[in-house]
N, C-alpha and C positions, 0 to 999 in steps of 0.2 A: 345664113342660119348657123348657129353654133350647136355642135353635137357633143354630148358628154362622152368621155373616153371609156368609161368602165360601167358595166351594167349594175354593179352594186350601188353606185351613188345615185342611180335613178329609182331605186326601190324605196317604198314608203316604210315608215316605222312598223306599220301593220305587217308588211312583208318581211322585214328584217328580223323582227323580234322572235318569231318561231325558229328562224334559221340559227340565231344566236342561242336561244334556249335549248334547241336540240343539238347544239354543237356542230352544226353543218358549216358555219363560218365562225371565225373568231373575232372578238372585239378588236384585237390587235390588227388582224387582216383588214377589217372594215375601216378602222381608224387610219391605218397607213394608206389605204386606197383613197380615203376622203382627203387626207393631207396632201397626197400626191396630186389629186384633182385640184385642190385649192391652189397649190403651188403652180401648176401648169396653166390654170385658167385665170388667176387673179390679175395678171397683167392686162387681159382683155376685159374682164368683168368688173374689176375694182370693187369687189364685194367686201373684202377683208381689210380692216385697218391694222389688225394685229393677229398673228397666228401663234398659238401656244403649242408648237410642235413637240418639244421634249416632254412637257407636262402631259399632253394628250396621250402620247405613247406610254408613258409611265402609268397613267390612269387606266388605259386600255389593258395593259399587262395585269394590273391589279384586278380589274373586272373579269378578265379571262381566268385568272387563278380562282376567284370566287366561284364562277360558273362551273369550272371543272370540278370544284369541290362540292357541287350541288347547291350552292348558295345563289339563288336567282331572285333578284329583288323586284322584278317585274318587267313590263314590256319595253322600258327605255334603258334597262341595264345593258351597258356596252354599246349604246347608240351614240355616235358622234353628233355634236350639235354646236352651233355658234349662236351668240346672242348679240343684239344691237349694242352699239357702243354708248348707250345711256344706262346700262346696267352695271352696277358696281361689282368688281371683282377685287378681293383683297390683294393688295400689293401690285395692282395693275393700273395703268393709265386709263382713265375714262374721259374721253374728250367731249362727249355728248354732241359730236359732230362739229365742234367749234375749236378753233386754234386758241381761243382764250383759255381753254382748259387743257391745253396740250401737255401740261406737266402735272395735272391733278392725279394723285394716286390715292385710292380709297384704302382706309385702314380696316375695312370689313367687307364681307361678301353680302350682297343683297339677299333678301329672303329667297327669291326665286333661284339664285345660284346655290344657296345652301340646300334647298329642296331637290334641285336637279342632281347635285353631287350625291346627296343621300340616296336618291333613286338609282344611282350608278351611271348617269349620263357622262359621256366623255366630252368635256368642253374644249373645243378646238380653236376658239378665237372670238374676236369682236368684229362686228359687221359695220360697214359704212352706213350712213344714214343722213337724212336731211338735218341741217343744223338745228339743234334743240327739238328734233322730231316735229318741226313746224313747216312741213311742205308736202307736196303730193307727187314729186317726180324723182326723188333721191338724187337730185343734182346738187351735190354739196360743193359750194364755192371754195372751200378750203382743201378738201381731200379728193375732189373730182367726182364725176358722175359714176353711178353704178350702172351696169348694163344687164339686161335680161339674158339669162343663159340660153333661152330658147330662140331668141332673136336679139343679137347684140346691138341692133339699131334702136332698140327700145329700152326703157328703164324697167326695173322691177316694180315700180310704182312708189307710192307715198312712203312716209317715214317707216312703215313696217313692211313695205313691198306688197306683192301679191297682185297688183294691178299692172296692166301694160299700157303705157302711154306712148304716143308717137313723138 
């Protein structure tokens, strides 16, 4: 069984949002904890194909400044989040889980990325996935299998995860 190291990373957005809004925890603190967790666990879990460490910290610092000034955009403001590697990020490689696209760099952000940024989400990286999102086990033949954080003998499930498979 795999155990998470810090209690912050096990909390839901619903639990974290009021803590950030009420300035009980900072977006920078939460983002650093999340990035530390990603760094310490990715060797076992193989969840991330890329991590945006410096950008995430910078964005968290900006979110914290806004919140401290009374500008609170909503429940995801200051929340760290990663997206599957089939979502375009401007000037970032998007593999779609395939080596064929290993050097594809988008010239624009996908609409979901634009909207999440506008809402104040801290984007921390791109997640491993089945090649072309066409599978049910997240066993990527190019980038390796992802493992469920609650039981590393299992996968997180299909192209979007969420299911546990033996």
